[in-house]
C-alpha positions, 0 to 999 in steps of 0.5 A: 419552575424556571429552575427545573425548566433550565435544568431540563434545557441544559440536559437537552443541550448536553445530550445534543452536544453528545450526539454532535460529538458522536456524529463527528466521531462517526464521520472521522471513523468513516473517513479513516475507514475509507482511507484504510480500505484504499490503502489496503487496495493499494497494498494488494496491487503492490503485492501483485506487482511485487510478485510479478517483478519477482517472477520476472527476476527469477526468469532472468536469473534462470537464463543461460549465462553467456559463454566466456571465451578466454584470450588464448582461444580467441588468439587460436581462432584468429591465427587460424583465419589469418 
């Protein structure tokens, strides 16, 4: 009888250890899943920021270029006012 009871208790201990390991795994999974969700949110925010920056850059590139005046034209105008 003692041997059977010992085996039953050992089996119970094994089941409890499995349950504890499963619980630890679930906690780890939940923690990792929470971190993953936070990272995905951060990525979404960064993508939106990237799109905004690209749009602003496109607007800057589309601005008219400043006019270039060569030296001879400047001399001509200067001489006129002189």
